[in-house]
MDTraj code that builds the backbone (N, CA, C; nanometers):
import mdtraj as md
import numpy as np

residues = "UNK UNK UNK UNK UNK UNK UNK UNK UNK UNK UNK UNK UNK UNK UNK UNK UNK UNK UNK UNK UNK UNK UNK UNK UNK UNK UNK UNK UNK UNK UNK UNK UNK UNK UNK UNK UNK UNK UNK UNK UNK UNK UNK UNK UNK UNK UNK UNK UNK UNK UNK UNK UNK UNK UNK UNK UNK UNK UNK UNK UNK UNK UNK UNK UNK UNK UNK UNK UNK UNK UNK UNK UNK UNK UNK UNK UNK UNK UNK UNK UNK UNK UNK UNK UNK UNK UNK UNK UNK UNK UNK UNK UNK UNK UNK UNK UNK UNK UNK UNK UNK UNK UNK UNK UNK UNK UNK UNK UNK UNK UNK UNK UNK UNK UNK UNK UNK UNK UNK UNK UNK UNK UNK UNK UNK UNK UNK UNK UNK UNK UNK UNK UNK UNK UNK UNK UNK UNK UNK UNK UNK UNK UNK UNK UNK UNK UNK UNK UNK UNK UNK UNK UNK UNK UNK UNK UNK UNK UNK UNK UNK UNK UNK UNK UNK UNK UNK UNK UNK UNK UNK UNK UNK UNK UNK UNK UNK UNK UNK UNK UNK UNK UNK UNK UNK UNK UNK UNK UNK UNK UNK UNK UNK UNK UNK UNK UNK UNK UNK UNK UNK UNK UNK UNK UNK UNK UNK UNK".split()
xyz = np.array([
    [-2.2753, 0.0352, 1.7779],
    [-2.2319, -0.0682, 1.6832],
    [-2.2545, -0.0236, 1.5397],
    [-2.3595, 0.0575, 1.5172],
    [-2.3841, 0.1088, 1.3818],
    [-2.2650, 0.1906, 1.3324],
    [-2.2144, 0.2792, 1.4195],
    [-2.0989, 0.3606, 1.3810],
    [-1.9787, 0.2738, 1.3511],
    [-1.9584, 0.1699, 1.4321],
    [-1.8427, 0.0814, 1.4137],
    [-1.8506, 0.0122, 1.2786],
    [-1.9675, -0.0425, 1.2452],
    [-1.9828, -0.1134, 1.1176],
    [-1.9755, -0.0193, 0.9988],
    [-2.0205, 0.1057, 1.0148],
    [-2.0251, 0.1991, 0.9036],
    [-1.8876, 0.2547, 0.8705],
    [-1.8106, 0.2921, 0.9715],
    [-1.6867, 0.3657, 0.9482],
    [-1.5606, 0.2811, 0.9514],
    [-1.5602, 0.1678, 1.0207],
    [-1.4359, 0.0920, 1.0351],
    [-1.3782, 0.0430, 0.9032],
    [-1.4542, -0.0274, 0.8154],
    [-1.3917, -0.0789, 0.6921],
    [-1.3337, 0.0289, 0.6021],
    [-1.4061, 0.1398, 0.5716],
    [-1.3448, 0.2393, 0.4827],
    [-1.2253, 0.3095, 0.5442],
    [-1.2262, 0.3345, 0.6759],
    [-1.1137, 0.4029, 0.7365],
    [-0.9900, 0.3145, 0.7404],
    [-1.0069, 0.1868, 0.7691],
    [-0.8925, 0.0948, 0.7652],
    [-0.8337, 0.0890, 0.6252],
    [-0.9193, 0.0857, 0.5236],
    [-0.8705, 0.0820, 0.3852],
    [-0.7934, 0.2087, 0.3510],
    [-0.8485, 0.3254, 0.3874],
    [-0.7820, 0.4525, 0.3561],
    [-0.6467, 0.4603, 0.4263],
    [-0.6422, 0.4251, 0.5536],
    [-0.5163, 0.4318, 0.6273],
    [-0.4128, 0.3369, 0.5683],
    [-0.4567, 0.2173, 0.5296],
    [-0.3617, 0.1217, 0.4729],
    [-0.3051, 0.1718, 0.3403],
    [-0.3874, 0.2413, 0.2611],
    [-0.3392, 0.2945, 0.1348],
    [-0.2406, 0.4097, 0.1550],
    [-0.2527, 0.4801, 0.2672],
    [-0.1599, 0.5887, 0.2959],
    [-0.0279, 0.5379, 0.3523],
    [-0.0340, 0.4382, 0.4384],
    [0.0848, 0.3940, 0.5109],
    [0.1647, 0.2899, 0.4347],
    [0.0991, 0.1880, 0.3819],
    [0.1723, 0.0746, 0.3256],
    [0.2556, 0.1097, 0.2031],
    [0.2063, 0.1890, 0.1054],
    [0.2928, 0.2222, -0.0080],
    [0.4187, 0.2969, 0.0333],
    [0.4054, 0.3896, 0.1297],
    [0.5234, 0.4639, 0.1746],
    [0.6234, 0.3721, 0.2431],
    [0.5711, 0.2784, 0.3215],
    [0.6612, 0.1880, 0.3922],
    [0.7293, 0.0909, 0.2970],
    [0.6632, 0.0548, 0.1876],
    [0.7204, -0.0395, 0.0931],
    [0.8014, 0.0279, -0.0174],
    [0.8142, 0.1607, -0.0128],
    [0.8922, 0.2305, -0.1149],
    [1.0355, 0.1777, -0.1163],
    [1.0873, 0.1452, -0.0001],
    [1.2163, 0.0780, 0.0105],
    [1.1883, -0.0691, 0.0384],
    [1.2200, -0.1561, -0.0571],
    [1.1821, -0.2970, -0.0451],
    [1.2521, -0.3660, 0.0710],
    [1.3549, -0.3024, 0.1273],
    [1.4253, -0.3632, 0.2392],
    [1.3594, -0.3290, 0.3730],
    [1.2600, -0.2414, 0.3729],
    [1.1945, -0.2020, 0.4961],
    [1.0793, -0.2989, 0.5269],
    [1.0765, -0.3564, 0.6460],
    [0.9697, -0.4519, 0.6807],
    [0.8392, -0.3814, 0.7174],
    [0.7325, -0.4579, 0.7149],
    [0.6016, -0.4145, 0.7620],
    [0.5694, -0.4942, 0.8882],
    [0.5193, -0.4251, 0.9915],
    [0.4858, -0.4890, 1.1183],
    [0.3333, -0.4836, 1.1361],
    [0.2713, -0.5982, 1.1474],
    [0.1271, -0.6069, 1.1712],
    [0.1062, -0.6736, 1.3062],
    [0.0393, -0.6008, 1.3978],
    [0.0280, -0.6466, 1.5364],
    [-0.1176, -0.6456, 1.5818],
    [-0.1868, -0.7591, 1.5770],
    [-0.3155, -0.7666, 1.6467],
    [-0.2911, -0.7740, 1.7970],
    [-0.3773, -0.7096, 1.8750],
    [-0.3564, -0.7106, 2.0192],
    [-0.4891, -0.7150, 2.0947],
    [-0.4767, -0.7601, 2.2181],
    [-0.5887, -0.7703, 2.3096],
    [-0.5484, -0.6993, 2.4380],
    [-0.6450, -0.6389, 2.5053],
    [-0.6059, -0.5658, 2.6237],
    [-0.7222, -0.5396, 2.7173],
    [-0.6918, -0.4599, 2.8182],
    [-0.7910, -0.4230, 2.9186],
    [-0.7790, -0.2737, 2.9438],
    [-0.8924, -0.2051, 2.9436],
    [-0.8966, -0.0597, 2.9575],
    [-0.9528, -0.0208, 3.0938],
    [-0.8913, 0.0805, 3.1524],
    [-0.9354, 0.1361, 3.2796],
    [-0.9745, 0.2816, 3.2555],
    [-1.1029, 0.3068, 3.2266],
    [-1.1443, 0.4445, 3.1960],
    [-1.1419, 0.5336, 3.3201],
    [-1.1124, 0.6607, 3.2984],
    [-1.1259, 0.7624, 3.4009],
    [-1.2719, 0.8078, 3.4017],
    [-1.3035, 0.9192, 3.4616],
    [-1.4398, 0.9706, 3.4624],
    [-1.4369, 1.1196, 3.4294],
    [-1.5516, 1.1714, 3.3885],
    [-1.5689, 1.3142, 3.3679],
    [-1.6927, 1.3595, 3.4434],
    [-1.6937, 1.4857, 3.4819],
    [-1.8041, 1.5404, 3.5597],
    [-1.8926, 1.6279, 3.4721],
    [-2.0208, 1.6289, 3.5046],
    [-2.1173, 1.7124, 3.4349],
    [-2.1959, 1.7940, 3.5365],
    [-2.2713, 1.8924, 3.4842],
    [-2.3519, 1.9763, 3.5724],
    [-2.4500, 1.8914, 3.6522],
    [-2.4840, 1.9418, 3.7708],
    [-2.5806, 1.8711, 3.8537],
    [-2.5187, 1.7603, 3.9361],
    [-2.3877, 1.7562, 3.9442],
    [-2.3221, 1.6531, 4.0227],
    [-2.3216, 1.5167, 3.9576],
    [-2.3504, 1.5100, 3.8267],
    [-2.3510, 1.3819, 3.7553],
    [-2.2081, 1.3442, 3.7185],
    [-2.1720, 1.2209, 3.7482],
    [-2.0396, 1.1698, 3.7126],
    [-2.0546, 1.0644, 3.6033],
    [-1.9850, 1.0838, 3.4917],
    [-1.9859, 0.9889, 3.3808],
    [-1.8620, 0.9019, 3.3964],
    [-1.8835, 0.7771, 3.4339],
    [-1.7722, 0.6888, 3.4689],
    [-1.7903, 0.5526, 3.4022],
    [-1.7383, 0.5341, 3.2802],
    [-1.7477, 0.4033, 3.2144],
    [-1.6748, 0.2956, 3.2957],
    [-1.7247, 0.1737, 3.2860],
    [-1.6658, 0.0625, 3.3591],
    [-1.5415, 0.0092, 3.2873],
    [-1.4595, -0.0625, 3.3621],
    [-1.3435, -0.1304, 3.3022],
    [-1.3921, -0.2299, 3.1974],
    [-1.3117, -0.2484, 3.0914],
    [-1.3568, -0.3318, 2.9795],
    [-1.2378, -0.3887, 2.9043],
    [-1.2588, -0.5042, 2.8406],
    [-1.1560, -0.5566, 2.7509],
    [-1.1679, -0.4899, 2.6142],
    [-1.0656, -0.5065, 2.5308],
    [-1.0615, -0.4412, 2.4004],
    [-0.9856, -0.5279, 2.3018],
    [-1.0073, -0.5003, 2.1731],
    [-0.9296, -0.5627, 2.0672],
    [-0.8798, -0.4528, 1.9739],
    [-0.7657, -0.4763, 1.9092],
    [-0.7116, -0.3751, 1.8193],
    [-0.6088, -0.4335, 1.7248],
    [-0.5622, -0.3504, 1.6353],
    [-0.4565, -0.3894, 1.5422],
    [-0.3719, -0.2668, 1.5095],
    [-0.2415, -0.2875, 1.4985],
    [-0.1472, -0.1830, 1.4610],
    [-0.0731, -0.2252, 1.3349],
    [-0.0567, -0.1331, 1.2406],
    [0.0225, -0.1552, 1.1192],
    [0.1282, -0.0460, 1.1127],
    [0.2557, -0.0863, 1.1019],
    [0.3657, 0.0092, 1.1067],
    [0.4717, -0.0229, 1.0015],
    [0.5519, 0.0772, 0.9711],
    [0.6686, 0.0606, 0.8860],
    [0.7830, 0.1442, 0.9390],
    [0.9063, 0.1044, 0.9119],
    [1.0241, 0.1801, 0.9560],
    [1.0389, 0.3079, 0.8748],
    [1.0879, 0.4142, 0.9385],
    [1.1184, 0.5366, 0.8640],
    [1.2623, 0.5831, 0.8855],
    [1.3393, 0.5128, 0.9641],
    [1.4796, 0.5490, 0.9839],
    [1.5466, 0.4413, 1.0658],
    [1.6762, 0.4274, 1.0511],
    [1.7449, 0.3213, 1.1230],
    [1.8828, 0.3702, 1.1658],
    [1.9126, 0.3541, 1.2950],
    [2.0419, 0.3873, 1.3511],
    [2.1003, 0.2615, 1.4150],
    [2.2198, 0.2740, 1.4731],
    [2.2835, 0.1586, 1.5339],
    [2.2045, 0.1048, 1.6530],
    [2.1502, 0.1948, 1.7348],
    [2.0863, 0.1524, 1.8589],
    [1.9344, 0.1711, 1.8620],
    [1.8776, 0.2347, 1.7608],
    [1.7328, 0.2519, 1.7610],
    [1.6840, 0.2752, 1.6183],
    [1.5549, 0.2582, 1.5986],
    [1.4933, 0.2941, 1.4710],
    [1.3531, 0.3484, 1.4965],
    [1.3034, 0.4301, 1.4038],
    [1.1719, 0.4882, 1.4171],
    [1.0682, 0.4123, 1.3356],
    [0.9441, 0.4232, 1.3781],
    [0.8332, 0.3622, 1.3043],
    [0.7175, 0.4599, 1.2960],
    [0.6453, 0.4535, 1.1854],
    [0.5206, 0.5261, 1.1706],
    [0.4137, 0.4278, 1.1265],
    [0.2888, 0.4593, 1.1570],
    [0.1806, 0.3705, 1.1185],
    [0.0500, 0.4184, 1.1763],
    [-0.0423, 0.3264, 1.1947],
    [-0.1685, 0.3611, 1.2571],
    [-0.2162, 0.2440, 1.3407],
    [-0.3016, 0.2754, 1.4358],
    [-0.3619, 0.1733, 1.5196],
    [-0.5108, 0.2002, 1.5295],
    [-0.5880, 0.0956, 1.5355],
    [-0.7314, 0.1079, 1.5599],
    [-0.7700, 0.0053, 1.6646],
    [-0.8615, 0.0429, 1.7514],
    [-0.9079, -0.0496, 1.8557],
    [-1.0536, -0.0220, 1.8876],
    [-1.1183, -0.1237, 1.9428],
    [-1.2616, -0.1137, 1.9732],
    [-1.2867, -0.1734, 2.1102],
    [-1.3715, -0.1055, 2.1878],
    [-1.4127, -0.1593, 2.3172],
    [-1.5579, -0.1219, 2.3436],
    [-1.6247, -0.2085, 2.4196],
    [-1.7624, -0.1832, 2.4627],
    [-1.7659, -0.1855, 2.6140],
    [-1.8473, -0.0996, 2.6711],
    [-1.8534, -0.0911, 2.8161],
    [-1.9919, -0.0422, 2.8584],
    [-2.0126, -0.0342, 2.9876],
    [-2.1336, 0.0238, 3.0455],
    [-2.0942, 0.1453, 3.1281],
    [-2.1874, 0.2385, 3.1409],
    [-2.1652, 0.3558, 3.2252],
    [-2.2720, 0.3584, 3.3326],
    [-2.2310, 0.3568, 3.4578],
    [-2.3257, 0.3557, 3.5688],
    [-2.4202, 0.4756, 3.5600],
    [-2.5492, 0.4481, 3.5778],
    [-2.6482, 0.5546, 3.5783],
    [-2.7096, 0.5843, 3.4440],
    [-2.6664, 0.5128, 3.3378],
    [-2.7200, 0.5354, 3.2040],
    [-2.7731, 0.4039, 3.1487],
    [-2.8672, 0.4153, 3.0563],
    [-2.9492, 0.3000, 3.0216],
    [-2.8918, 0.2109, 2.9128],
    [-2.7967, 0.2585, 2.8319],
    [-2.7515, 0.1793, 2.7175],
    [-2.6023, 0.1490, 2.7259],
    [-2.5595, 0.0474, 2.6490],
    [-2.4177, 0.0162, 2.6383],
    [-2.3459, 0.1264, 2.5601],
    [-2.2192, 0.1453, 2.5910],
    [-2.1363, 0.2424, 2.5202],
    [-2.0306, 0.1685, 2.4394],
    [-1.9915, 0.2259, 2.3258],
    [-1.8797, 0.1704, 2.2493],
    [-1.7879, 0.2839, 2.2047],
    [-1.6590, 0.2531, 2.2001],
    [-1.5568, 0.3487, 2.1587],
    [-1.4660, 0.2802, 2.0574],
    [-1.4440, 0.3454, 1.9447],
    [-1.3527, 0.2951, 1.8426],
    [-1.2516, 0.4050, 1.8125],
    [-1.1244, 0.3754, 1.8357],
    [-1.0166, 0.4728, 1.8171],
    [-0.9457, 0.4470, 1.6839],
    [-0.9172, 0.5547, 1.6107],
    [-0.8353, 0.5501, 1.4896],
    [-0.7235, 0.6523, 1.5069],
    [-0.5998, 0.6055, 1.5183],
    [-0.4886, 0.6955, 1.5467],
    [-0.3700, 0.6697, 1.4548],
    [-0.3137, 0.7765, 1.3993],
    [-0.1792, 0.7700, 1.3435],
    [-0.0817, 0.7727, 1.4609],
    [0.0294, 0.7019, 1.4469],
    [0.1244, 0.7003, 1.5562],
    [0.2676, 0.6979, 1.5047],
    [0.3583, 0.7458, 1.5884],
    [0.5017, 0.7428, 1.5609],
    [0.5724, 0.6990, 1.6876],
    [0.6776, 0.6182, 1.6726],
    [0.7459, 0.5650, 1.7897],
    [0.8930, 0.5443, 1.7604],
    [0.9715, 0.5373, 1.8675],
    [1.1140, 0.5046, 1.8603],
    [1.1366, 0.3723, 1.9319],
    [1.2100, 0.2818, 1.8658],
    [1.2378, 0.1493, 1.9201],
    [1.3872, 0.1380, 1.9486],
    [1.4189, 0.0965, 2.0707],
    [1.5574, 0.0911, 2.1176],
    [1.5985, -0.0542, 2.1425],
    [1.7143, -0.0914, 2.0934],
    [1.7646, -0.2270, 2.1115],
    [1.8259, -0.2418, 2.2509],
    [1.7764, -0.3398, 2.3255],
    [1.8310, -0.3706, 2.4577],
    [1.9237, -0.4916, 2.4496],
    [1.8735, -0.6010, 2.3923],
    [1.9540, -0.7189, 2.3615],
    [1.9132, -0.7662, 2.2226],
    [1.9738, -0.8732, 2.1754],
    [1.9391, -0.9249, 2.0428],
    [1.7966, -0.9783, 2.0376],
    [1.7364, -1.0073, 2.1529],
    [1.6010, -1.0626, 2.1579],
    [1.4997, -0.9687, 2.2218],
    [1.5385, -0.8467, 2.2522],
    [1.4494, -0.7575, 2.3257],
    [1.4696, -0.6134, 2.2820],
    [1.3582, -0.5451, 2.2524],
    [1.3617, -0.4007, 2.2270],
    [1.2562, -0.3328, 2.3144],
    [1.2771, -0.2059, 2.3418],
    [1.1763, -0.1249, 2.4095],
    [1.1357, -0.0114, 2.3164],
    [1.0178, 0.0454, 2.3397],
    [0.9707, 0.1529, 2.2521],
    [0.8874, 0.2522, 2.3307],
    [0.8770, 0.3728, 2.2743],
    [0.7940, 0.4787, 2.3300],
    [0.7417, 0.5607, 2.2136],
    [0.6161, 0.6074, 2.2222],
    [0.5595, 0.6796, 2.1091],
    [0.4387, 0.7641, 2.1453],
    [0.3908, 0.8382, 2.0460],
    [0.2739, 0.9235, 2.0582],
    [0.1767, 0.8934, 1.9453],
    [0.0479, 0.9198, 1.9681],
    [-0.0531, 0.8963, 1.8650],
    [-0.1539, 1.0101, 1.8642],
    [-0.2203, 1.0261, 1.7495],
    [-0.3158, 1.1346, 1.7318],
    [-0.4221, 1.0901, 1.6323],
    [-0.5485, 1.1230, 1.6606],
    [-0.6540, 1.0820, 1.5686],
    [-0.7915, 1.1157, 1.6203],
    [-0.8836, 1.0222, 1.6050],
    [-1.0220, 1.0455, 1.6436],
    [-1.0838, 0.9235, 1.7089],
    [-1.1974, 0.9473, 1.7743],
    [-1.2717, 0.8423, 1.8421],
    [-1.4153, 0.8427, 1.7934],
    [-1.4629, 0.7281, 1.7460],
    [-1.6050, 0.7122, 1.7177],
    [-1.6715, 0.6652, 1.8461],
    [-1.7699, 0.7390, 1.8930],
    [-1.8347, 0.7065, 2.0197],
    [-1.9832, 0.6857, 1.9980],
    [-2.0358, 0.5829, 2.0587],
    [-2.1791, 0.5543, 2.0576],
    [-2.2217, 0.5390, 2.2033],
    [-2.2702, 0.6488, 2.2632],
    [-2.3055, 0.6496, 2.4051],
    [-2.4268, 0.7386, 2.4261],
    [-2.5123, 0.6989, 2.5185],
    [-2.6347, 0.7750, 2.5426],
    [-2.6062, 0.9120, 2.6024],
    [-2.4901, 0.9288, 2.6648],
    [-2.4603, 1.0557, 2.7295],
    [-2.3901, 1.1546, 2.6373],
    [-2.3672, 1.1194, 2.5112],
    [-2.2978, 1.2094, 2.4189],
    [-2.3735, 1.2216, 2.2879],
    [-2.3985, 1.3450, 2.2438],
    [-2.4561, 1.3672, 2.1116],
    [-2.3504, 1.3645, 2.0024],
    [-2.2240, 1.3761, 2.0418],
    [-2.1153, 1.3757, 1.9451],
    [-2.0854, 1.2322, 1.9007],
    [-2.0703, 1.2149, 1.7695],
    [-2.0337, 1.0837, 1.7159],
    [-1.8829, 1.0682, 1.7006],
    [-1.8123, 1.1791, 1.6765],
    [-1.6680, 1.1755, 1.6541],
    [-1.6014, 1.2734, 1.7496],
    [-1.5005, 1.2265, 1.8221],
    [-1.4263, 1.3079, 1.9172],
    [-1.2797, 1.3146, 1.8758],
    [-1.2167, 1.4287, 1.8975],
    [-1.0726, 1.4397, 1.8802],
    [-1.0040, 1.3665, 1.9947],
    [-0.8952, 1.2942, 1.9647],
    [-0.8262, 1.2212, 2.0703],
    [-0.6772, 1.2111, 2.0416],
    [-0.6015, 1.1891, 2.1463],
    [-0.4573, 1.1715, 2.1371],
    [-0.4110, 1.0767, 2.2459],
    [-0.2830, 1.0437, 2.2443],
    [-0.2345, 0.9524, 2.3464],
    [-0.0863, 0.9267, 2.3383],
    [-0.0398, 0.8410, 2.4270],
    [0.0987, 0.7986, 2.4311],
    [0.1064, 0.6522, 2.4708],
    [0.2212, 0.5899, 2.4451],
    [0.2350, 0.4476, 2.4755],
    [0.3826, 0.4128, 2.4914],
    [0.4071, 0.2999, 2.5597],
    [0.5422, 0.2466, 2.5717],
    [0.5318, 0.0969, 2.5983],
    [0.6420, 0.0258, 2.5764],
    [0.6394, -0.1172, 2.5988],
    [0.7641, -0.1856, 2.5494],
    [0.7546, -0.3173, 2.5270],
    [0.8688, -0.3977, 2.4843],
    [0.8242, -0.5032, 2.3850],
    [0.9143, -0.5383, 2.2930],
    [0.8957, -0.6489, 2.1995],
    [0.9946, -0.7603, 2.2340],
    [0.9431, -0.8821, 2.2478],
    [1.0257, -0.9989, 2.2744],
    [1.0306, -1.0844, 2.1479],
    [1.1497, -1.1100, 2.0959],
    [1.1654, -1.1793, 1.9692],
    [1.1500, -1.3306, 1.9868],
    [1.0543, -1.3899, 1.9140],
    [1.0422, -1.5359, 1.9066],
    [1.1329, -1.5872, 1.7957],
    [1.1220, -1.5262, 1.6792],
    [1.2163, -1.5456, 1.5696],
    [1.2154, -1.4177, 1.4872],
    [1.2751, -1.4177, 1.3694],
    [1.2877, -1.2933, 1.2934],
    [1.1536, -1.2418, 1.2420],
    [1.0504, -1.3255, 1.2401],
    [0.9208, -1.2845, 1.1845],
    [0.8085, -1.2756, 1.2866],
    [0.8327, -1.3168, 1.4108],
    [0.7271, -1.3163, 1.5130],
    [0.7824, -1.2586, 1.6429],
    [0.7068, -1.1666, 1.7023],
    [0.7460, -1.1051, 1.8283],
    [0.6245, -1.0929, 1.9199],
    [0.6482, -1.1027, 2.0488],
    [0.5444, -1.0814, 2.1488],
    [0.5564, -0.9379, 2.1998],
    [0.4462, -0.8665, 2.2018],
    [0.4474, -0.7265, 2.2442],
    [0.3687, -0.7072, 2.3730],
    [0.4330, -0.6427, 2.4713],
    [0.3674, -0.5960, 2.5927],
    [0.3664, -0.4442, 2.5896],
    [0.2500, -0.3861, 2.6149],
    [0.2341, -0.2419, 2.5920],
    [0.1427, -0.1806, 2.6969],
    [0.1769, -0.0590, 2.7393],
    [0.0871, 0.0253, 2.8185],
    [0.0515, 0.1461, 2.7336],
    [-0.0753, 0.1814, 2.7312],
    [-0.1206, 0.2902, 2.6428],
    [-0.2191, 0.3795, 2.7175],
    [-0.2072, 0.5092, 2.6895],
    [-0.3020, 0.6076, 2.7407],
    [-0.3660, 0.6782, 2.6215],
    [-0.4999, 0.6841, 2.6217],
    [-0.5751, 0.7530, 2.5184],
    [-0.6730, 0.8483, 2.5858],
    [-0.6878, 0.9676, 2.5297],
    [-0.7783, 1.0672, 2.5867],
    [-0.8606, 1.1302, 2.4762],
    [-0.9927, 1.1352, 2.4955],
    [-1.0852, 1.1929, 2.3981],
    [-1.1471, 1.3199, 2.4544],
    [-1.1529, 1.4226, 2.3701],
    [-1.2092, 1.5507, 2.4109],
    [-1.3615, 1.5470, 2.4001],
    [-1.4283, 1.5642, 2.5120],
    [-1.5740, 1.5590, 2.5188],
    [-1.6256, 1.6986, 2.5477],
    [-1.7107, 1.7503, 2.4607],
    [-1.7623, 1.8857, 2.4764],
    [-1.9032, 1.8886, 2.4189],
    [-2.0035, 1.8936, 2.5026],
    [-2.1373, 1.8947, 2.4466],
    [-2.2472, 1.8918, 2.5501],
    [-2.3687, 1.8831, 2.4981],
    [-2.4905, 1.8784, 2.5785],
    [-2.5784, 1.7685, 2.5215],
    [-2.6430, 1.6943, 2.6095],
    [-2.7291, 1.5876, 2.5608],
    [-2.8451, 1.5657, 2.6572],
    [-2.9510, 1.5072, 2.6076],
    [-3.0631, 1.4641, 2.6887],
    [-3.0665, 1.3120, 2.6879],
    [-3.0857, 1.2527, 2.8042],
    [-3.0831, 1.1076, 2.8120],
    [-3.1680, 1.0619, 2.9289],
    [-3.1740, 0.9318, 2.9497],
    [-3.2394, 0.8740, 3.0661],
    [-3.1311, 0.8410, 3.1671],
    [-3.1402, 0.8968, 3.2850],
    [-3.0395, 0.8688, 3.3859],
    [-3.1069, 0.8378, 3.5190],
    [-3.0339, 0.7729, 3.6052],
    [-3.0848, 0.7308, 3.7342],
    [-3.0446, 0.8310, 3.8410],
    [-3.1426, 0.8777, 3.9162],
    [-3.1183, 0.9704, 4.0259],
    [-3.1737, 0.9094, 4.1546],
    [-3.1617, 0.9823, 4.2632],
    [-3.2133, 0.9322, 4.3913],
    [-3.3638, 0.9101, 4.3871],
    [-3.4333, 0.9832, 4.3007],
    [-3.5794, 0.9704, 4.2905],
    [-3.6219, 0.8726, 4.1814],
    [-3.5271, 0.8042, 4.1169],
    [-3.5605, 0.7067, 4.0142],
    [-3.5073, 0.7460, 3.8774],
    [-3.5464, 0.6682, 3.7750],
    [-3.5028, 0.6934, 3.6385],
    [-3.5883, 0.8029, 3.5763],
    [-3.5240, 0.9026, 3.5157],
    [-3.5987, 1.0136, 3.4585],
    [-3.5168, 1.0782, 3.3478],
    [-3.5852, 1.1631, 3.2681],
    [-3.5145, 1.2400, 3.1662],
    [-3.4258, 1.3433, 3.2342],
    [-3.3039, 1.3589, 3.1826],
    [-3.2159, 1.4600, 3.2400],
    [-3.1284, 1.5186, 3.1298],
    [-3.0892, 1.6413, 3.1488],
    [-3.0008, 1.7100, 3.0549],
    [-2.8615, 1.7151, 3.1146],
    [-2.7639, 1.6794, 3.0323],
    [-2.6251, 1.6771, 3.0782],
    [-2.5467, 1.7831, 3.0026],
    [-2.4742, 1.8642, 3.0758],
    [-2.3844, 1.9623, 3.0165],
    [-2.2406, 1.9222, 3.0484],
    [-2.1655, 1.8900, 2.9447],
    [-2.0247, 1.8537, 2.9592],
    [-1.9430, 1.9687, 2.9035],
    [-1.8543, 2.0227, 2.9839],
    [-1.7845, 2.1447, 2.9456],
    [-1.6350, 2.1191, 2.9270],
    [-1.5925, 2.1013, 2.7989],
    [-1.4503, 2.0942, 2.7636],
    [-1.3700, 2.0055, 2.8576],
    [-1.4023, 1.8792, 2.8574],
    [-1.3310, 1.7875, 2.9445],
    [-1.2735, 1.6737, 2.8614],
    [-1.1873, 1.5961, 2.9256],
    [-1.1210, 1.4847, 2.8591],
    [-1.1570, 1.3551, 2.9295],
    [-1.1898, 1.2539, 2.8495],
    [-1.2142, 1.1205, 2.9029],
    [-1.0933, 1.0340, 2.8684],
    [-1.0230, 0.9870, 2.9701],
    [-0.9001, 0.9105, 2.9509],
    [-0.9249, 0.7612, 2.9659],
    [-0.8497, 0.6838, 2.8884],
    [-0.8494, 0.5383, 2.8990],
    [-0.7049, 0.4928, 2.9204],
    [-0.6807, 0.4236, 3.0311],
    [-0.5493, 0.3660, 3.0587],
    [-0.5562, 0.2167, 3.0279],
    [-0.4575, 0.1670, 2.9535],
    [-0.4675, 0.0312, 2.9014],
    [-0.3399, -0.0486, 2.9248],
    [-0.3574, -0.1789, 2.9397],
    [-0.2474, -0.2749, 2.9303],
    [-0.2829, -0.3711, 2.8176],
    [-0.1900, -0.3902, 2.7215],
    [-0.2189, -0.4673, 2.6003],
    [-0.1134, -0.5736, 2.5771],
    [-0.1578, -0.6841, 2.5175],
    [-0.0699, -0.7934, 2.4774],
    [-0.0946, -0.8224, 2.3303],
    [0.0118, -0.8248, 2.2494],
    [-0.0047, -0.8463, 2.1075],
    [0.1002, -0.9410, 2.0504],
    [0.0771, -0.9822, 1.9273],
    [0.1705, -1.0634, 1.8512],
    [0.2044, -0.9892, 1.7226],
    [0.3311, -0.9553, 1.7026],
    [0.3756, -0.8835, 1.5833],
    [0.4243, -0.9812, 1.4780],
    [0.3684, -0.9651, 1.3578],
    [0.4138, -1.0437, 1.2429],
    [0.4915, -0.9508, 1.1502],
    [0.6127, -0.9889, 1.1146],
    [0.7020, -0.9059, 1.0350],
    [0.7071, -0.9599, 0.8935],
    [0.6774, -0.8732, 0.7957],
    [0.6749, -0.9134, 0.6550],
    [0.7796, -0.8336, 0.5755],
])
top = md.Topology()
chain = top.add_chain()
for i, resn in enumerate(residues, 1):
    res = top.add_residue(resn, chain, resSeq=i)
    for name in ("N", "CA", "C"):
        top.add_atom(name, md.element.get_by_symbol(name[0]), res)
traj = md.Trajectory(xyz[None], top)
């Protein structure tokens, strides 16, 4: 939680200063702000000694800010950034874990009907992690996503989204872990692996 409180406000401010002026350079281009809620299904990673690091399923909150960068008859592109936060537990470890993702993203939106669009995109950025099994505070991460927007009116849309995010974990740490003989100090060696999060998200897009 310390990392979340320390880094979230300045990073959101910096990203907004980079994205919003460019998107508003053309006054006819809208801004899309989408708060969302979702559920994450983490994968697991293996460490030396037969230790499996497997975070539990968890809910999450996030927000996406985007602007158009091109427009065609049947589709248009968007660029922006998304940030999300989730807290979870990892079996066999003593403390709660938290993950905060900050990603730039680009996507293509395709018109299906006058009230429905679909989209697909990629994202790239970093993950702030606070977990007893990792000495690293910041991880490189990337991902992909797809979904649909349902138009309520010209300024409000409902978004259904599936997202995959993966963080590169590479390190060694000492922690308290549970073994067959009880809780004890143990050293974990994680060797160039990826921790994936599969998500289903529901959001509301406000168009300005």
